[in-house]
C-alpha positions as a LaTeX table, in Angstrom:
\begin{tabular}{lrrr}
\hline
Residue & $x$ (\AA) & $y$ (\AA) & $z$ (\AA) \\
\hline
Met1 & 0.00 & 0.00 & 0.00 \\
Pro2 & 1.18 & 3.59 & $-0.53$ \\
Ala3 & 3.38 & 5.33 & 2.01 \\
Phe4 & 1.46 & 7.40 & 4.51 \\
Pro5 & 1.91 & 11.20 & 4.16 \\
Pro6 & 4.40 & 12.43 & 6.81 \\
Pro7 & 2.69 & 15.80 & 7.52 \\
Thr8 & $-0.24$ & 14.11 & 9.24 \\
Ser9 & 0.65 & 10.90 & 11.04 \\
Ser10 & 4.40 & 11.11 & 11.47 \\
Ile11 & 4.98 & 14.79 & 12.18 \\
Ala12 & 1.81 & 16.57 & 13.34 \\
Pro13 & 1.53 & 17.16 & 17.11 \\
Arg14 & $-1.11$ & 15.20 & 18.98 \\
Ser15 & $-3.32$ & 18.30 & 19.43 \\
Ala16 & $-3.41$ & 18.84 & 15.65 \\
Thr17 & $-4.11$ & 15.17 & 14.97 \\
Leu18 & $-6.85$ & 15.07 & 17.60 \\
Ser19 & $-8.51$ & 18.23 & 16.27 \\
Ala20 & $-8.38$ & 16.96 & 12.69 \\
Phe21 & $-9.98$ & 13.65 & 13.64 \\
Arg22 & $-12.72$ & 15.39 & 15.63 \\
Leu23 & $-13.49$ & 18.25 & 13.26 \\
Leu24 & $-12.91$ & 16.68 & 9.86 \\
Gly25 & $-13.62$ & 13.03 & 10.56 \\
Glu26 & $-16.26$ & 13.47 & 13.25 \\
Glu27 & $-14.55$ & 10.58 & 15.00 \\
Lys28 & $-15.92$ & 9.94 & 18.50 \\
Gln29 & $-12.79$ & 8.05 & 19.55 \\
Ala30 & $-10.44$ & 10.79 & 18.34 \\
Gly31 & $-8.65$ & 11.16 & 21.67 \\
Arg32 & $-7.94$ & 7.45 & 22.06 \\
Ile33 & $-6.72$ & 7.15 & 18.47 \\
Ala34 & $-4.52$ & 10.26 & 18.67 \\
Arg35 & $-2.85$ & 9.00 & 21.86 \\
Ala36 & $-2.21$ & 5.60 & 20.29 \\
Ile37 & $-0.67$ & 7.23 & 17.21 \\
Glu38 & 1.61 & 9.36 & 19.37 \\
Lys39 & 2.82 & 6.33 & 21.35 \\
Gln40 & 3.37 & 4.27 & 18.21 \\
Arg41 & 5.41 & 6.89 & 16.36 \\
Leu42 & 7.70 & 7.28 & 19.37 \\
Arg43 & 8.57 & 3.61 & 18.89 \\
Glu44 & 8.58 & 3.57 & 15.10 \\
Pro45 & 7.23 & 5.92 & 12.40 \\
Phe46 & 4.30 & 4.85 & 10.25 \\
Arg47 & 5.49 & 3.68 & 6.84 \\
Thr48 & 2.28 & 2.58 & 5.15 \\
Thr49 & $-1.44$ & 3.30 & 5.36 \\
Arg50 & $-1.92$ & $-0.33$ & 6.39 \\
Asp51 & 0.20 & 0.35 & 9.50 \\
Leu52 & $-2.13$ & 3.16 & 10.54 \\
Ala53 & $-5.33$ & 1.27 & 9.71 \\
Gly54 & $-4.08$ & $-1.73$ & 11.70 \\
Leu55 & $-3.35$ & 0.37 & 14.76 \\
Ile56 & $-6.78$ & 2.01 & 14.67 \\
Glu57 & $-8.47$ & $-1.37$ & 14.32 \\
Val58 & $-6.69$ & $-2.54$ & 17.48 \\
Val59 & $-7.53$ & 0.64 & 19.43 \\
Thr60 & $-11.17$ & 0.78 & 18.32 \\
Pro61 & $-12.21$ & $-2.74$ & 17.22 \\
Arg62 & $-15.07$ & $-3.15$ & 14.78 \\
Lys63 & $-18.42$ & $-3.93$ & 16.39 \\
Ala64 & $-21.02$ & $-6.25$ & 14.90 \\
Lys65 & $-23.34$ & $-3.33$ & 14.06 \\
Asp66 & $-20.60$ & $-1.25$ & 12.40 \\
Lys67 & $-21.02$ & $-0.82$ & 8.66 \\
Ile68 & $-17.63$ & 0.82 & 8.05 \\
His69 & $-14.02$ & 0.01 & 8.94 \\
Pro70 & $-12.86$ & 1.59 & 12.24 \\
Ala71 & $-10.29$ & 3.68 & 10.35 \\
Thr72 & $-12.75$ & 5.13 & 7.82 \\
Arg73 & $-13.39$ & 8.43 & 9.62 \\
Val74 & $-9.71$ & 8.95 & 10.40 \\
Phe75 & $-8.73$ & 8.51 & 6.77 \\
Gln76 & $-11.55$ & 10.85 & 5.78 \\
Ala77 & $-10.13$ & 13.48 & 8.12 \\
Leu78 & $-6.61$ & 13.07 & 6.77 \\
Arg79 & $-7.81$ & 13.24 & 3.16 \\
Val80 & $-9.92$ & 16.34 & 3.80 \\
Phe81 & $-7.02$ & 18.01 & 5.63 \\
Val82 & $-4.29$ & 17.21 & 3.08 \\
Asn83 & $-6.42$ & 18.17 & 0.07 \\
Asp84 & $-8.21$ & 21.13 & 1.73 \\
Glu85 & $-11.41$ & 19.59 & 0.39 \\
Leu86 & $-13.77$ & 21.86 & 2.31 \\
Gly87 & $-11.99$ & 24.99 & 1.11 \\
Glu88 & $-11.95$ & 23.72 & $-2.46$ \\
Leu89 & $-15.68$ & 22.96 & $-2.32$ \\
Ala90 & $-16.46$ & 26.44 & $-1.01$ \\
Gln91 & $-14.37$ & 28.06 & $-3.75$ \\
Ala92 & $-16.10$ & 25.91 & $-6.39$ \\
Leu93 & $-19.51$ & 27.12 & $-5.21$ \\
Phe94 & $-18.43$ & 30.75 & $-5.51$ \\
Ala95 & $-16.95$ & 30.07 & $-8.97$ \\
Ala96 & $-20.20$ & 28.46 & $-10.13$ \\
Glu97 & $-22.14$ & 31.50 & $-8.95$ \\
Gln98 & $-19.88$ & 33.71 & $-11.05$ \\
Ala99 & $-19.94$ & 31.47 & $-14.13$ \\
Leu100 & $-23.59$ & 30.45 & $-14.40$ \\
Lys101 & $-25.97$ & 32.48 & $-16.55$ \\
Pro102 & $-29.57$ & 33.16 & $-15.47$ \\
Gly103 & $-31.48$ & 29.88 & $-15.63$ \\
Gly104 & $-28.32$ & 27.79 & $-15.22$ \\
Arg105 & $-28.49$ & 25.09 & $-12.58$ \\
Leu106 & $-25.97$ & 24.16 & $-9.93$ \\
Val107 & $-26.37$ & 20.56 & $-8.75$ \\
Val108 & $-24.09$ & 19.29 & $-6.00$ \\
Val109 & $-23.79$ & 15.76 & $-4.61$ \\
Thr110 & $-21.99$ & 15.39 & $-1.30$ \\
Phe111 & $-20.89$ & 12.26 & 0.52 \\
His112 & $-20.41$ & 13.36 & 4.11 \\
Ser113 & $-22.05$ & 15.79 & 6.49 \\
Leu114 & $-19.22$ & 18.35 & 6.46 \\
Glu115 & $-19.61$ & 18.85 & 2.71 \\
Asp116 & $-23.39$ & 18.89 & 2.91 \\
Arg117 & $-23.35$ & 21.63 & 5.56 \\
Ile118 & $-21.27$ & 23.85 & 3.30 \\
Val119 & $-23.58$ & 23.35 & 0.31 \\
Lys120 & $-26.71$ & 23.86 & 2.44 \\
Lys121 & $-25.23$ & 27.03 & 3.95 \\
Phe122 & $-24.31$ & 28.37 & 0.51 \\
Phe123 & $-27.79$ & 27.91 & $-0.97$ \\
Thr124 & $-29.37$ & 29.36 & 2.18 \\
Glu125 & $-27.13$ & 32.42 & 2.05 \\
Arg126 & $-27.71$ & 32.91 & $-1.65$ \\
Ser127 & $-31.49$ & 32.53 & $-1.39$ \\
Gly128 & $-31.70$ & 36.20 & $-0.36$ \\
Lys129 & $-33.80$ & 35.44 & 2.69 \\
Ala130 & $-33.07$ & 37.35 & 5.86 \\
Ser131 & $-31.42$ & 35.27 & 8.56 \\
Gly132 & $-30.65$ & 35.69 & 12.22 \\
Ser133 & $-32.22$ & 35.31 & 15.63 \\
Arg134 & $-35.66$ & 36.69 & 16.51 \\
His135 & $-33.91$ & 38.39 & 19.43 \\
Met136 & $-31.63$ & 40.35 & 17.09 \\
Pro137 & $-32.44$ & 43.24 & 14.74 \\
Met138 & $-33.88$ & 42.18 & 11.39 \\
Val139 & $-31.35$ & 41.58 & 8.65 \\
Gln140 & $-32.18$ & 43.23 & 5.34 \\
Glu141 & $-33.04$ & 40.76 & 2.62 \\
Arg142 & $-30.72$ & 40.60 & $-0.39$ \\
Ala143 & $-31.45$ & 39.78 & $-4.00$ \\
Ala144 & $-31.37$ & 36.02 & $-4.41$ \\
Thr145 & $-28.68$ & 34.68 & $-6.72$ \\
Phe146 & $-30.08$ & 31.13 & $-6.53$ \\
Glu147 & $-33.62$ & 29.80 & $-6.32$ \\
Pro148 & $-34.31$ & 26.29 & $-4.99$ \\
Val149 & $-34.94$ & 23.48 & $-7.45$ \\
Gly150 & $-37.17$ & 20.66 & $-6.27$ \\
Lys151 & $-36.79$ & 19.38 & $-2.73$ \\
Pro152 & $-34.23$ & 21.07 & $-0.47$ \\
Met153 & $-32.28$ & 17.80 & $-0.29$ \\
Ile154 & $-32.55$ & 14.43 & $-1.98$ \\
Ala155 & $-31.03$ & 11.30 & $-0.45$ \\
Ala156 & $-30.73$ & 7.82 & $-1.86$ \\
Ser157 & $-33.66$ & 5.51 & $-1.22$ \\
Glu158 & $-33.15$ & 2.26 & 0.67 \\
Ala159 & $-33.52$ & 0.37 & $-2.60$ \\
Glu160 & $-30.86$ & 2.46 & $-4.34$ \\
Ala161 & $-28.48$ & 2.18 & $-1.38$ \\
Glu162 & $-28.89$ & $-1.60$ & $-1.43$ \\
Ile163 & $-27.93$ & $-1.73$ & $-5.11$ \\
Asn164 & $-25.19$ & 0.88 & $-4.75$ \\
Pro165 & $-23.86$ & 0.95 & $-1.15$ \\
Arg166 & $-21.68$ & 3.99 & $-1.91$ \\
Ala167 & $-24.84$ & 6.03 & $-2.37$ \\
Arg168 & $-26.00$ & 5.51 & 1.22 \\
Ser169 & $-24.38$ & 8.76 & 2.40 \\
Ala170 & $-24.99$ & 10.80 & $-0.76$ \\
Lys171 & $-27.08$ & 13.97 & $-0.59$ \\
Leu172 & $-28.10$ & 16.08 & $-3.57$ \\
Arg173 & $-28.93$ & 19.79 & $-3.44$ \\
Ala174 & $-29.67$ & 22.06 & $-6.40$ \\
Gly175 & $-30.31$ & 25.69 & $-7.18$ \\
Gln176 & $-31.13$ & 27.72 & $-10.29$ \\
Arg177 & $-29.24$ & 30.91 & $-11.04$ \\
Thr178 & $-31.23$ & 34.13 & $-11.10$ \\
Ala179 & $-30.39$ & 37.36 & $-12.91$ \\
Ala180 & $-29.06$ & 39.00 & $-9.73$ \\
Pro181 & $-25.35$ & 39.82 & $-9.78$ \\
Ala182 & $-23.06$ & 37.34 & $-8.03$ \\
Glu183 & $-22.17$ & 38.27 & $-4.50$ \\
Arg184 & $-18.64$ & 38.77 & $-3.22$ \\
Pro185 & $-17.05$ & 35.47 & $-2.17$ \\
Asp186 & $-16.95$ & 35.34 & 1.62 \\
Met187 & $-15.49$ & 32.24 & 3.21 \\
Ser188 & $-16.65$ & 33.34 & 6.66 \\
Ile189 & $-20.23$ & 32.28 & 5.88 \\
Phe190 & $-19.13$ & 28.64 & 6.15 \\
Asp191 & $-17.43$ & 28.96 & 9.54 \\
Leu192 & $-14.67$ & 26.57 & 8.48 \\
Pro193 & $-11.92$ & 25.56 & 10.95 \\
Asp194 & $-8.47$ & 27.02 & 10.38 \\
Leu195 & $-6.88$ & 23.92 & 8.88 \\
Ala196 & $-3.48$ & 25.57 & 8.64 \\
Ser197 & $-3.23$ & 25.86 & 12.41 \\
Leu198 & $-5.20$ & 22.95 & 13.86 \\
Asp199 & $-2.60$ & 22.62 & 16.60 \\
Lys200 & $-3.78$ & 25.97 & 17.97 \\
Ile201 & $-7.36$ & 24.79 & 18.47 \\
Gly202 & $-8.22$ & 24.12 & 22.08 \\
Val203 & $-8.86$ & 20.43 & 22.70 \\
\hline
\end{tabular}
C-alpha cells in the first residue's frame, strides 16, 4: 500500500491530529486514536497506510453493528485536511455563482455531512432570505442569486443504497441561477476551521 503522508501521522503534534480527527472526521474516539498514534510513532514511524489502519483497528475494534471500517473516519479526516477539500468545495460554489448564466443550474452531490453543511449554507445564504435570531435586529433581505430546485435535499432511497452501497451517504442539493449579480465570495459564511493551524485549536 502507498506510504502514509508524513505531515499528518508522522509529524503533526497530537493536538493537531486530535482536532483533525474530531473536526474533519467526526470521530468519537479521536482522543484514544490520537494517543495511540503518538505512542506508536515514538517507537517507530508509520510507513504505510496499512500500518495506521491496523493500529486504529486494534484501538477501536469493529463492532457487529458497524457498517464501516474503524479507520474510515480517520482517513476521511486526513484526506480532507491534506487536500483542503472543504476549502476547495467552497471556492467551487463561488466560482459556479460567477460562471452560471440566469437559468443555469448548480447541482451538488456530497458524501459526508461536512460537505453537505457547506452546500446547504451556501444555498441558504444565496437565497436572499433574511437570517438571524428573533432576538436580534432584522437583517435586510438581499437579491437572491439562486432559487431552490425541487426538494431542499434528496437522499438515496433504501432500494438504491442496497444496489449501490456507496450512495448511502450521498445527498443532492440544487439551485437555479437568477439574474441577480453574483455576491462577493466570503469564506466566513461557512465557519470553516483554520486547517493551517489545527494545533492551535483548544482540545
